[in-house]
N, C-alpha and C positions, 0 to 999 in steps of 0.2 A: 372489575369484572361484573359485579352485581349490578352496577349502574348501567353497564353496557347491555346486560340482559334485560333490564327494565326498559331501555330504549328500544330493543328489538321487539319486545312484547307490547310496546305502547303504554307501559305503566309508569314511565319515568316522569317526575314532576317537571314543570317548565324550566326551572332553574338548572336542573341537571342536564336537560337537553341542550340548553344554551351553553352551559359550561363545557360540554363535550362536542360542540358543533363542528370542530375542525377534524374530528375523527371520522374517516370514511370507512364504515363497516362493509366488508365484502358480503356478497349475497350468501356465500357458503357459511360464513360466520353467523350471519343473521339467522339462517335456518337452524343451525345448531343451537344457538342461544334460545330459540323458541321451543325447543323440544320439551323442556321441563319448566314448571312454574317457578321453581326456586333454583338458585345456583347449586348444582349437584356436588355432593361430597364424595367424589370418585376420582382417585389419583390418575387413572388412565385417561378419563375424560378431560380432566384439568390440563394434562400435558398437551392434549390435542388443541384445546382452546388457547393455551399459551403460545403454541407454535403458530396458530392462525393469527393471533394478535401481533406477534413479532413480524409476520409477513404482511400485515395490513399497512398500506401507505398512509401517511399523514398529509392531508391537503394543505397547501400553502396559500393562505388568503392573499388576494391581490394587495400589493403595497408592502408586504412584509419581506424579510430577508429571504434570499434564495434557499431552496430546499437542499439539504445536504444529508448524506447517509449518516446513521448513528456512528459515533466513534468506535464503539466496540461491537459492531455488527459482525456476524459470522461469515468470514470470507475464506476462500481457498486460494492457494497459489495459482496464479493465472487469471484471477478475477481482476477487473479494472473498475475504477470509480470515475465519475465525471467531475472534472474540475472546471468551474465556471470562469469564463473570461471576466475581465474587469480589473480594477485598481487594487493594489495591495502595498504593504510596506516591505521594502526590500533592503537587504544588506545590513551591515553593522550600524549605519546611520539612519536606518528606517526611511530610506528615500522612497517617495511614492512612484510606483511603476504601474504600467497597465499592460495586460495581456489581451490581445485583440480577438482571439478565437477560443471557444470552448475546446477542451481536450480531455482525453482519457489518460489515466496513469495506472500502472499496476499497483495493486494494494501492497504487494510484497516484492522484495527483490527476486529475481529469477533463481529458482532452486536447482540443485543437482538433478533432481528427478525430472524437471522440465528440460534442462540442458541436455540430458542424455538422449532425449528424442532427436534433437538436432544432431548430436554426434553419431547416432545410429543411422540416421537418414543420409548423412553425408559421410560415407564410410572412410573417406580419405582425409577428413578434417582432424587436425591435431587435438588430442585431449588435453585438458588442463594439467600441466606438468612443468615443474621447474626443478632442475637438477641441483638443488641446494638443501642443506640440512633443515633449514627453517620451513621448507615447503613440504616435508615428508607427511605430516598429518593430513594434508589437503591434496596431495598428488593423486591423480587417477591412475588406475592400472592400465598401462599402455597396451598390453596384450588382450586383456578382457574388455578394454575400453569402457570401464565402469568407474564410478565414484567410490570414495572410501566407505567402508562398511558403517552403517548407522548414520550417514550424513545425507540421506535422500532429501530431507526437507530443510537442510541448511542451505544458505545462499551459495551459489557456485562462485568460486574464487579462482585465482590464478588465470584470469581471463583478461586479455588486453582490450583496449578500445576497439580495435579491429575485430576481435572475436565477438564483442557485443553487437557491433554493426552487422556482422555476418548472421548472428542469431536473429536479429530483427528482420532481416531480409528473408531468412528461412521461414520465420513465423508468419510473415506476410503472405508468402506463397502457400504455406500449409493451410492458412485460413481462407485462401481464395480471394484475397484483397488486391486491389490495384496499388501501384506504387504511391499514388497520391493519398490513398486512405489507409495505407499500411502502417506497420509498426516502425518506430524509430526510438532513438534516445531522447529524453527531454533536454531542453536547454536549461541552464542553471536558474533562470527566472521561473520557469514552469516548475522545476523541482522545488524551489523554495516556497512558492505560493501553495503548492500542495502540502508541504511540510508544516508551515507555520500559520496558514490561513491568511486572512486579510489584515490582521491587527499587529503583525510583527512580533509574535511571542518568541522567547528565546529558544525554548524547546517545543516540540510539536504538540505537547499536551498543555503547555503554559510556561510561566517564567521561573518556576521553582524546580530545581533538579530533583529527580527521584530515581534512585538506582534500581527500584523495583519495576520501572517502566522502560528500561533499555539495557543493552549489553555493552557496557564500557568497562574500563579498568576497575572502577568502583564496584562493579558487580562481582569481581573476583573469579570470573569463569575462565579467563585467559584463552579464549578461542571462540569460534562461531557457535551460534545457537540456532535452533529451528526458527524459521521466520515468523511462525505463529505464536511465539513464546510470550509476547508482550502486548496483548490486545488492549490493555488499559492505557497503553502509551500511544494510542492511535492519534493521528492528526485530526484537525477539525473536519477534514474531508473523508476520514476513514482510512487513510494510508497508514501502514504500520512499518516498523523497523526503519524509520527514516533518521533516527538518531542512534548511533552505535551499531553493533554487529559488523557491518562492512561499509566502507566508503563506496560510493556509487559513481560510475562514469556518467558524465553529461556530454552533450554535443557542443558545448561552448569552449572556445579557446580561452586560455587563462589571461592572455594579454595580446597586444598588437603584433608581437613576434610570431604568433600562430605556430608555435612548436610544441606546446604542451596543452593538454585538455584539463578542464576543471573537474574535480571530484567533490562530492558533497556528502555530509552526514556523519562523518566520524566513524570509528569502528571499535571493536572489542579491545584494541591495543591503545586506545586514546583515553585521556582523562576528560572530565566533564567540560573543562575550559575549551577543548577542541571540538567535542561532539555537540555542536550547536547548529541550529538551522542556518545561521548566516555564515558560518565558517566555510572557507574554500581553500583547497590545496591544488597543486598542479602535479601531474604525472605525464611523462612522455607516453604517447599512444601505444607504444610497443611493450610497456611495462606489464608484468604479471606478478601480482603480489598476493599474499595469503589473507589480506583483509580488504580486498577490493572486489566488488561485484557490480551489478547493474540492475535496473528495472526498465521496462519498455513504456512508451507512450504512443498515443495516436491523436491526430488533430481531428476535431469534429467541425466540419464546415457545411 
């Protein structure tokens, strides 16, 4: 920060200016840094500067790797990140695949708080509910049409593939988008690229399992958690909760029979051997399970 202030006031030595040449200081930050000759010892002022620095973009020099958001950036449910087109290692055998178009993906799975807007807007749409003992902690109140108390930022579960598609269509209409540019479910290759990056890592933070970065059986929680609980487990693109917590519907068929859809990511009810970026399971589109949710994507053309 002191070096940044020296740059703003023109006092930085040549080697410092060269060393920080990729940092694009905003005009607002430049003006603040010029206010005092020395870096101020003031907690309130420091917090403002830290906020501005976090919001300052890093320029990507020509010829270097594509710019990505920081893994642990501060996101909110509903935020999306850009996943760049291109080649990546896919599946258990790390086969090279290529995605032809840039696309956006939700940082987090869709939450109960997001889903309730859809439920309230479509007053005749069935709320997430399964008449089984195992579903009781996650069943919505049919009369009040609301989610279980205290789970507003948990991923919505007990939703079928068709429910997820219906939500995507509603969100497209709500945001005034055309069908071509609207929301959809990612296919499994898009999901995996966003989860593990280009280098084919086992988990979305790397190759070593860490129970502090995801919600699996090893975490000992035995249920869903808030989607923002594991920022340090973010993928190379900044997506979170892609290992553990809930399986996620994709738009891909599991095989040529085309009767089951692919789910990715593992859940709170799975061990680490299952909750890997490359692992895939199949469910019938009509299934509603307590550890299955979804996130939305959009194609950028």
